[in-house]
VOGU-3710 file (C-alpha; in Angstrom, 3 decimals, decimal comma):
1> xxxxxxxxxx> 89,913/90,678/95,348  92,340/93,519/94,926  94,617/93,417/91,889  96,141/96,792/92,680  96,517/96,431/96,404  99,848/94,643/96,721  102,229/96,935/98,468  105,756/96,039/97,400  104,691/95,074/93,912  102,911/98,352/93,327
11> xxxxxxxxxx> 105,894/99,948/91,586  103,741/101,613/88,972  101,504/103,181/91,619  104,533/104,411/93,534  106,053/106,031/90,443  102,737/107,550/89,476  102,470/109,419/92,784  106,126/110,423/92,892  105,327/113,983/91,847  102,421/114,272/94,233
21> xxxxxxxxxx> 104,413/115,530/97,208  105,549/118,693/95,459  102,260/119,173/93,642  100,018/119,075/96,737  102,189/120,432/99,545  100,373/123,057/101,518  96,887/122,063/100,431  95,957/119,879/103,407  94,268/122,534/105,552  90,546/122,049/105,750
31> xxxxxxxxxx> 88,453/124,612/103,885  85,187/122,958/104,877  82,705/125,771/104,689  79,931/123,977/102,837  76,616/123,000/104,446  76,391/119,255/104,615  72,607/119,491/104,839  72,299/121,432/101,567  71,240/119,788/98,360  74,480/118,864/96,600
41> xxxxxxxxxx> 76,345/116,369/94,415  79,763/114,962/95,270  82,176/112,905/93,210  83,551/109,635/94,606  86,477/107,999/92,833  87,477/104,405/93,623  89,675/101,670/92,089  87,390/98,680/91,779  86,702/97,430/88,276  85,240/93,907/88,387
51> xxxxxxxxxx> 81,447/93,962/87,759  80,579/92,367/91,124  82,842/94,801/92,971  81,480/97,845/91,086  77,963/96,742/91,962  78,881/96,387/95,653  80,263/99,906/95,681  77,141/101,282/94,021  74,882/99,361/96,419  76,658/100,967/99,366
61> xxxxxxxxxx> 76,372/104,401/97,803  72,678/103,824/97,273  72,331/103,082/100,984  74,134/106,295/101,736  71,931/108,364/99,477  68,849/106,899/101,118  70,170/107,922/104,524  71,321/111,312/103,182  68,661/112,282/100,572  70,223/115,730/100,119
71> xxxxxxxxxx> 73,553/114,324/98,894  73,870/112,711/95,488  77,000/110,759/94,799  78,498/110,509/91,340  80,558/107,319/91,383  83,534/106,754/89,083  85,377/103,476/89,258  88,572/101,907/87,917  90,616/104,900/89,073  94,218/103,954/89,668
81> xxxxxxxxxx> 96,692/106,122/91,578  98,024/107,609/88,370  94,628/109,056/87,441  94,066/110,037/91,050  97,371/111,920/91,129  96,529/113,852/87,993  93,102/114,852/89,266  94,290/115,923/92,708  96,907/118,129/91,070  94,432/119,631/88,602
91> xxxxxxxxxx> 91,492/120,229/90,984  88,357/121,636/89,473  84,656/120,888/89,767  84,930/117,624/87,846  87,560/116,261/90,155  86,871/113,980/93,112  85,547/115,041/96,502  85,985/111,610/98,056  88,956/109,398/97,084  90,047/105,838/97,827
101> xxxxxxxxxx> 93,201/103,881/97,146  94,369/100,308/97,553  97,944/101,399/98,234  98,175/101,653/102,013  101,951/102,027/101,772  101,491/105,441/100,162  99,675/106,909/103,170  102,919/108,474/104,399  103,120/110,347/101,110  99,417/111,207/101,024
111> xxxxxxxxxx> 99,465/112,668/104,549  102,840/114,485/104,558  102,319/116,098/101,113  98,717/117,213/101,674  97,446/114,985/98,827  94,622/113,942/101,142  92,941/116,462/103,409  93,574/116,352/107,163  90,600/114,472/108,728  91,235/115,619/112,332
121> xxxxxxxxxx> 88,705/118,479/112,362  86,006/116,279/110,822  86,637/113,457/113,302  86,626/115,750/116,246  83,405/117,448/115,129  81,730/114,081/114,597  83,048/112,744/117,933  84,063/109,511/116,182  86,059/107,390/118,632  88,705/105,894/116,384
131> xxxxxxxxxx> 90,256/103,523/118,971  86,891/101,969/119,831  85,917/101,718/116,176  88,966/100,335/114,328  91,728/97,806/115,093  95,090/99,379/115,862  96,958/98,196/112,756  94,289/99,716/110,514  94,580/103,043/112,418  98,316/102,881/112,048
141> xxxxxxxxxx> 98,322/102,511/108,264  95,852/105,356/107,728  97,974/108,048/109,429  101,553/109,245/109,253  103,552/110,860/112,021  100,431/111,808/113,901  98,538/113,272/110,932  95,433/111,386/109,894  94,469/111,874/106,286  92,511/108,613/105,710
151> xxxxxxxxxx> 90,245/106,063/107,364  90,205/102,305/106,657  87,569/100,898/104,293  87,644/97,101/104,468  90,856/95,208/105,135  92,932/92,439/103,614  94,319/89,744/105,895  96,897/87,231/104,587  97,062/83,623/105,603  98,052/80,137/104,376
161> xxxxxxxxxx> 95,833/78,136/102,021  96,490/74,438/101,768  95,226/71,531/99,741  93,683/69,150/102,281  93,577/66,281/99,810  97,360/66,637/99,197  97,966/66,810/102,953  95,985/63,591/103,558  97,783/61,785/100,714  101,131/62,782/102,225
171> xxxxxxxxxx> 100,050/61,751/105,730  100,150/65,323/107,056  97,619/65,909/109,828  97,644/69,707/110,224  98,926/72,905/108,643  102,321/74,223/109,773  102,564/76,657/112,653  106,221/77,534/112,523  108,462/78,387/109,572  110,561/75,223/110,030
181> xxxxxxxxxx> 107,353/73,205/109,841  106,394/75,054/106,661  109,691/74,108/105,060  109,423/70,475/106,162  105,884/70,121/104,907  106,676/71,969/101,636  109,365/69,356/100,945  107,041/66,449/101,757  104,395/67,824/99,403  106,748/68,385/96,528
191> xxxxxxxxxx> 106,475/65,748/93,808  109,068/66,032/91,021  108,383/65,173/87,403  111,410/64,987/85,183  113,223/68,307/85,407  110,117/69,984/86,742  107,317/69,242/89,179  104,033/67,398/89,269  103,272/69,263/92,472  105,217/71,903/94,380
201> xxxxxxxxxx> 104,674/72,123/98,110  105,073/75,899/98,254  106,381/78,519/95,819  109,056/80,393/97,812  110,585/82,795/95,279  110,030/86,530/95,630  108,466/86,566/92,163  105,887/84,066/93,335  102,303/85,180/93,798  102,205/87,051/97,104
211> xxxxxxxxxx> 105,556/85,620/98,429  107,046/89,117/98,573  109,434/90,333/101,198  107,023/92,282/103,389  104,551/89,422/103,445  107,297/87,031/104,578  108,439/89,534/107,222  105,039/89,450/108,908  106,050/86,012/110,331  108,907/87,598/112,267
221> xxxxxxxxxx> 108,770/90,326/114,935  110,582/93,128/113,122  111,042/96,874/112,898  111,746/98,650/109,594  113,036/101,897/111,115  114,885/102,773/114,357  113,842/105,523/116,768  115,669/108,139/114,679  113,858/107,214/111,520  116,788/105,432/109,885
231> xxxxxxxxxx> 116,431/102,074/108,135  116,754/99,262/110,574  116,957/96,292/108,188  120,742/95,796/108,592  120,558/96,005/112,423  117,385/94,058/113,177  118,374/90,353/112,970  114,866/89,402/111,891  115,512/90,628/108,355  118,673/88,497/107,983
241> xxxxxxxxxx> 116,797/85,517/109,397  113,983/85,926/106,884  116,277/86,268/103,863  118,399/83,281/105,048  115,272/81,216/105,556  113,738/82,126/102,189  116,953/81,408/100,230  117,426/78,045/101,943  113,819/77,108/101,133  114,433/78,050/97,490
251> xxxxxxxxxx> 117,466/75,736/97,458  115,695/72,882/99,289  112,803/72,887/96,877  114,886/72,593/93,778  116,809/75,819/93,304  116,064/79,238/91,865  116,302/78,361/88,159  114,130/75,253/88,400  111,513/77,044/90,479  111,374/80,054/88,197
261> xxxxxxxxxx> 110,979/77,795/85,150  108,077/76,077/86,848  106,581/79,444/87,754  106,437/80,188/84,064  103,816/77,473/83,678  101,424/79,162/86,148  98,150/80,770/85,086  97,224/84,328/85,840  97,076/85,183/89,533  93,529/86,518/89,188
271> xxxxxxxxxx> 92,140/83,861/86,896  90,795/80,391/87,318  94,165/78,832/86,461  95,943/80,132/89,543  98,513/77,446/90,497  96,863/76,700/93,897  93,532/76,266/92,194  94,964/73,861/89,545  96,832/71,797/92,135  100,283/72,825/90,869
281> xxxxxxxxxx> 101,046/74,286/94,279  99,803/72,610/97,467  100,220/75,615/99,844  99,697/79,258/99,063  100,343/82,487/100,957  97,386/84,705/99,935  94,710/87,152/101,025  91,166/86,433/102,095  89,831/86,882/98,576  91,459/83,655/97,385
291> xxxxxxxxxx> 88,937/81,526/99,220  86,035/82,916/97,185  88,024/82,801/93,943  89,070/79,152/94,516  85,465/78,213/95,234  84,306/80,066/92,100  86,917/78,048/90,149  85,342/74,826/91,468  88,628/73,301/92,600  88,466/69,457/92,822
301> xxxxxxxxxx> 89,886/69,295/96,331  89,068/70,494/99,853  90,581/73,819/100,760  92,102/74,450/104,153  92,771/77,883/105,610  95,134/78,780/108,487  97,267/81,678/109,683  100,667/81,939/108,119  103,353/80,141/110,195  105,607/82,266/112,431
311> xxxxxxxxxx> 109,322/82,212/113,331  110,218/79,183/115,440  111,265/81,268/118,441  108,026/83,265/118,290  105,579/80,354/118,381  103,398/82,173/120,934  102,512/84,769/118,245  100,911/82,215/115,942  97,624/83,545/114,595  98,973/86,863/113,455
321> xxxxxxxxxx> 99,379/87,915/109,814  100,001/90,613/107,314  97,289/93,284/106,983  96,570/95,908/104,394  93,385/97,400/102,953  91,549/100,139/101,131  91,911/103,679/102,417  89,441/106,498/102,055  89,900/110,228/102,283  88,840/113,657/101,082
331> xxxxxxxxxx> 90,358/115,639/98,182  91,932/118,834/99,633  90,688/120,892/96,607  87,065/119,851/97,177  84,637/122,675/97,891  82,237/120,199/99,447  84,347/118,650/102,195  81,646/118,508/104,852  79,377/116,576/102,499  82,353/114,459/101,452
341> xxxxxxxxxx> 83,040/113,686/105,104  79,504/112,356/105,519  80,208/109,712/102,811  83,610/108,868/104,267  82,157/108,495/107,776  79,259/106,354/106,541  81,244/103,940/104,417  84,018/103,452/106,984  82,220/103,479/110,358  78,519/102,614/109,901
351> xxxxxxxxxx> 78,306/99,006/110,940  75,652/97,902/108,516  77,371/99,717/105,644  80,719/98,063/106,437  79,156/94,611/106,793  77,092/94,837/103,598  80,097/96,107/101,692  82,329/93,337/103,091  79,737/90,752/102,051  79,639/92,220/98,544
361> xxxxxxxxxx> 83,393/92,588/98,045  84,315/89,479/100,062  86,915/91,319/102,097  87,548/91,614/105,818  85,394/94,190/107,651  87,363/97,103/109,105  85,539/97,895/112,346  85,239/96,001/115,602  81,449/95,923/115,432  81,408/94,701/111,842
371> xxxxxxxxxx> 83,941/92,026/112,575  81,653/90,402/115,132  78,380/91,050/113,253  76,065/88,079/112,843  75,082/89,481/109,420  78,422/88,565/107,858  77,750/86,100/105,051  80,997/84,232/104,890  82,205/80,668/104,585  83,035/79,389/108,088
381> xxxxxxxxxx> 86,691/79,158/107,023  86,702/82,917/106,591  86,810/83,306/110,334  90,528/82,684/110,139  90,930/86,019/108,450  88,616/87,779/110,832  90,820/86,530/113,708  94,003/87,592/111,931  92,611/91,085/111,446  92,065/91,353/115,216
391> xxxxxxxxxx> 95,264/89,649/116,380  97,348/92,058/118,483  100,548/91,090/116,664  99,272/91,316/113,093  101,295/93,907/111,224  101,840/96,029/108,131  104,861/97,977/106,907  105,639/101,310/108,504  104,668/104,408/106,597  107,297/106,580/104,946
401> xxxxxxxxxx> 107,291/110,026/103,428  108,112/108,487/100,051  105,463/105,819/100,272  106,323/102,288/99,233  109,735/103,136/97,765  111,641/101,580/100,654  109,623/98,364/100,412  110,384/98,145/96,688  114,057/98,692/97,469  114,030/95,758/99,929
411> xxxxxxxxxx> 112,101/93,647/97,387  114,677/94,429/94,668  117,434/93,345/97,002  115,521/90,101/97,594  115,433/89,409/93,859  119,183/89,763/93,676  119,941/87,762/96,817  117,737/84,742/96,108  119,319/84,156/92,671  122,873/84,524/94,033
421> xxxxxxxxxx> 123,801/87,893/92,512  124,495/89,157/96,065  126,778/86,843/98,059  127,201/88,739/101,293  123,861/89,095/103,029  124,925/91,508/105,740  126,775/93,769/103,309  123,804/93,697/101,004  121,413/94,687/103,786  123,692/97,541/104,839
431> xxxxxxxxxx> 123,835/98,815/101,243  120,090/98,536/100,936  119,590/100,391/104,234  121,784/103,217/103,008  119,747/103,478/99,803  116,555/103,611/101,796  117,910/106,444/104,006  119,114/108,339/100,945  115,775/108,100/99,195  113,897/109,247/102,297
441> xxxx> 116,269/112,157/102,808  115,731/113,273/99,182  111,973/113,003/99,600  112,103/115,304/102,637
//
């Protein structure tokens, strides 16, 4: 469960790191002169805050300390990107040596600005074979323009949850595999009640839980930027297709105003009254953590899990999905970078460490060996997410020098388009693309 991990909805995290590029530029060169075998203490800052998650982190650190008795790790949790930004700028002995973030979309900023140290010399010295260790998408979102400043630490895979009892009652035999099937089933599962709903088949609005633009886009083959680095959203027809599909689904399920009014009755996304868990919504786009949360909430129906449907003309890609995850790196101001690397390497690439941590956090393991480990303690339905994590066409948004800013710009356009404030889709996409290009040019 990652409250802070959502990419396009992480506007606060993006703003918090906006000054990081100028603050840390030029600090990425490794100054690793410390002896990793010497008796030392390093500081590890992470973002988890729930008691079970904090315990899982500490359990993994305890395993590391047992394997590396000379290195003591001082663990500090509940560190958001704002606090991390301040510390990385300030430096000092009390600052972090090892850092982690849920915001994979900020890797472009982390790497290009020097906010995270360059890991290349550490990887080469350790002879860690990245391509044999990690799935390609995870390697892609932990580097930027050839510079690797992070490694993946657990992953999030997004799929489709569905209420099997509601499906049976409606005479629906299987979950949808294409987006047209999703729309059709969503309408069949929608039961109106007065001017509202007794049950909504699927919440399609961009303000809905997890139904954000980049999550939708994972169902289409798409490319955010062209070969020259310019925004591609007005030229790649997949973006217009997605926005057209989403807006029609909003209209078919009752219209923007009616849906948004119903959304106001939903419980907190991270609480037991989540609308999928209460039966208010029969299908839900969500990450792997939802399965455990729904089981903890003791939902009164059988839960089904499947990959998210794909574009109708891309049916052969069914099984793919949106991926993101936690990233882990080294603070450039750290005087103990070799010791810090030992922790990074252990937590991200040691199979037992990754498996035990995945079991504790209930997230998707981030290495090939861990993904196929018999020691994974997951509900059989969780295999859906393990398969999505390894699917060759699973995807995540491209990195950018200004982090998630371009994704938020696309999302903001989506808010305007779905409610009818923007009438001309192509003109709106062209205007949005120009804004993205302007923002990136300014960041450079």
